[in-house]
N, C-alpha and C positions, 0 to 999 in steps of 0.2 A: 766661429760665429756663436753668439749667445744662444742658449736654449730657450730664451724668452721670445718665442716665435709662434705665429699662426701659419698653418699650412692650409692652402686652399685645395679642397677636394673636388668641388663643383661650383659653377657660377650660375647655372640656370640659363634662361633665355634673355634676361635683361642685363643691362650694364651694371657691373659692380666697380665702383671707383674709390680711390682714396681721396678724401676731401678734408680741408680744414676751413678756416675763415677767409682764405683767399690771399691774393697778392695785389692789394690796392696800390695806386700811385704810379702805374706804368701805362696809363692810357696814351700818353704822348708817344710811346713806342708801339702802339697798336695792340696792347695786351689788356684784356679785360680783367676785372678783379677776380672772376671765377669764384671758387669756394663752394661750400655746401648750398644746395638749392633750398633747403629748409634750415636756415641758420639757427633758429630757435630750438629745433630738435637736436642739432649737433651740440649746442651749448648745454642743453638739459642733460644729455648723456654724459658729457664731460664733467659737469658739476656733480652728478651722482657719484662719479668715481674720484672726485677730488683733483681732476686734471685741470690744466689751464683751459679756459673757454675754447681756445683755438687749436687744441690738440687734434692731430689727424686721426680720422676714423674711417670706417667703410660706409659708403652710401650705396645701398643695395636697391636696385630698381626692380619692382615686381617679384621680390623674393627669389627663391631657388638657390641661395648660397648655402654651401656646406663647408665648414672649416674645422680643423683639429687643433686643439691647444697642445703644444709640445712641452708645456710646463704649467704649473698651477697659476691661473690667471683670474682676474676679476673683470667681468664684462658688464655692459649695459646696452639695452635696446630701446630706442625711441623712434619717433616719427610714425610712419604708416604701420598700422597694427597687423604685423605679420605673425601668424602662429609660429612658435619657436619651440624647439626641443633640445635638450642636452642628453645625449645617450638614450634618446627615445622618450624621455620624460618631458612633459610640457613644462615650460617656464614662462613667467610673466615678463611683460615689458615694464619700463620705468622703475626698475628695481636693480640693485646690485646683484649680480649672479656670480657665485664662486664656481669656477670650472676647474676640475682636476686635470693634471697632465694626462694626455691621451684621450680626453673626452672629445666627442664630436658634437658640434653645434649645427643645427639645421634650421633654415628659415623657409616657411611656406609662402604662399601668395597672400598678400595683405587683404584683409577684409574691407578696408577702405584705404584711400590714399595710394601713393605711388612709390615713395622712397622711405626705406627703413634705415636707421643708422645703428651700426654696431661699433661701439667704442670699447676700448680696453684700457685698464688703468696703466698710465705711463704713455699712452698714445702710440701710434704707429711711427716707427723711427726710420722711415724711408728718407732718401736724400731730398733736400730742399732745392727748388728752382726759383730764382728771384724771390727768395725769402718765404716760399710757401711749398707745402707738400701736395697741393691740390692738382688734380687732373683738369686741364682745360681742353674740352673736346674740340673747340674751334681752332685754337692755335696749335694744339698738340703738345703744349708744355706740361710738365709733370709726369707722374708715373703712367705707364700704359694701363688700360683697363685690365682688370684681373682675369687670369686664366687658370684652369685647373693645373695644379702642380706648383703654383707660385708660393714662395715662402716670404712671409712678412715679418720683419723684425719689430719687436715691441720695446718701447723705452722703459725707463725706470720711474716709478712713482716718486714725486717730489714732496707730496703733502699728504696729510691724513685724509681719509675719505670724508667727503661732504655729505650733507643730507639735503633732501629736497622735499618740500611739502607737496601733498597730492595736488593742491591747487596750482602749483607751479608747472605741473606736467602739461604737455600739449593736449588739447582736447581730443577725445577719442571719437570724433565724428568727422564726416567728410567736409573738406574745404568747400564752402558754398558762397558766402558773401565776402566780396573783396572790396575793401575800402580804397578809394582812389581820390587824388587831388587833381585839380586842373594841370594839364601839361603845358609845356612852353609854346605849343602851337594850337592851343585851344581856339584861338581866333580864326584859324583856318577852316573851322567847321561851323555849320549852321547851328542856330539855337535848337532846332528840332533834333539834330544829331546828338547834342549834349543831353537833351531829355531822353532820347532813345537809349543812350548808353546805360542809363540808370533805371529805365522803365521795365525792361524785360530780361529774359534769360538768354544766355549764350551757351552753346554746346562746345565742349572741348573736342577738337577733331583729332584724327590719328596722325596729324602732321605736327610733330613737336618733339623737342629734346631739351637739353640744358641750354641751348642757344635761345630758344623761344618756343612758345605754344600758340598755335593758331586756333581761333574761335570761329564759330559759325552762328549767325543770328541776323537780326535786323541790320541792314547796312547803314553805315554812318556817312551822311552826305557832307561834302565840303562846301564851304562858302567861297573858296578860292581854288582855282585850277592851275596855279603857277607851278613851275618846277622848283622844288625845294633843294637847295644845295645840301650836301651831306653835312651833318652837325652832330655834336656829341650826344650820346644816349646813355642811359643808366639802366641797371637791372630794375625791373618793375615798370619800365616805360610801356605804355599801351600805344603802339604804333598802328597806323591805319593805311594799308596799301590802297592802290586805285580801286580794288573791288569793294572797298568799304567794310571789309571784315577785319576786326581788331586782332592784333598779335601782341602777346605779352612777352617781353624780353626776359630771359633767365640769366643765371649767373655767368654763363659763358658767352654773353651777347657780344656782337661787334662793338667797337668803341664809337663808331659813327653810324648814322642811318640817314637814308634819303627820303623817307616818308614822314609826314607830320605826326607828332606825338600829341594825342588828344588828352591823355591823362597819365598819371604816375601813381603806382600803388604805394601805400604806406609800407613801412618796414615789416610789420606783422602780416600784411596781405601778401608781400613778396614771399614770405615763408610759406604761407598757405598755397600760393600758386605753384610752389615746388612740389606739392602733393597732388596736383590735378591729373586725373586719368582721362584717357580718351572716352568719350561718351558721357562724361559728367556734365551736369548743368551748373553754371555759375551765374551770379549776379554781381553787379557793381553797386557800391553805396558811396554817395558823395561824402568825402571826409573834409571837414573844414579845419585847416591847421590853425592853431592859436597864433602862429607867426606866418604871415603870407610869404611864400617863396616864389621867386621868379627865375631861380638859377638851376632848376632841375629839368 
C-alpha cells in the first residue's frame, strides 16, 4: 500500500463520509445522485488544491474528526467554519495547508453551519461504485461511514496548485435565505400558502440528515386534497406532507416522492441547505428564473 494515506484516529459524534460530486444518471435504477451536501464547498476545496472539481474528500458533520497524515500532504478545509489545528497549532480554512508526515489534524465543532469539507491534494482514492466514491446513506452505496482506525488512500496530484480569490470562498456566515422557484405541484397549494412560504421564518427541526431536512413553521395549506401518485423528485425539492410542514430533500433523497412539491431550491440554495443545523431559522426568497422551467 502507498504511504500516501490518512489514518482516522477519531470521528466524534457526527457522521464523517467520503463524498464527491455524486453519481447522476441512475434514477431509473432507484439510485439518487448523492454527492456532497454542499457542492460549492467541495469544489472550492478541490480548486484550492488543483484537484478536479469532483475529487473525493471528507464531509465532516459537526466536527470531531482527528486524522494523521502518514506522508507529507497538502490539505484544504472549506464549508462550515470548524476550528482546526495541526499538531495543536490553529490553522485557517480556505487556504492550502502543508501537513508533514506524522502530523495530526483535529477539527472542532463549527461556529456556524453543519458540514466541513477536508480535501487532500490528489483526492481520496477509495474504490468507485457506479462511477462515484460518494456514500449514499439511503441506498447504502459507496464507502461505509468512517470509523476510528480506518486507513484512507490518497491519490496522486495531476496538476499544479490552483489559486482562489477570497471573493470565491463560501460566505463565512450562517445559511439563512434560501432562493426557491415554483415547484411542479405549485398549483396544488392555495395562493395564501405560496405567500406564507416566503413571508415568515421556518425553524430547522432535529429530524434531518442527508436524505432530507424537516422544517417547522406556518403550515402550507393545499388547494387540492387528491392522492398524488409517486413522481420523480430532485435534490432541493421542497415537499409538503399532510401536516403542512415543508421538507427539503438533500443529496441522498429518494428518486420518487408521494407528496406535492411546492418549490425547488436554486443550485446555490441547495448548497446552503446542506449547512442547515437544528434550531436554525431560515427564510425562503422567490427566485425568478430567466428561463421558465416546468420539468423540475
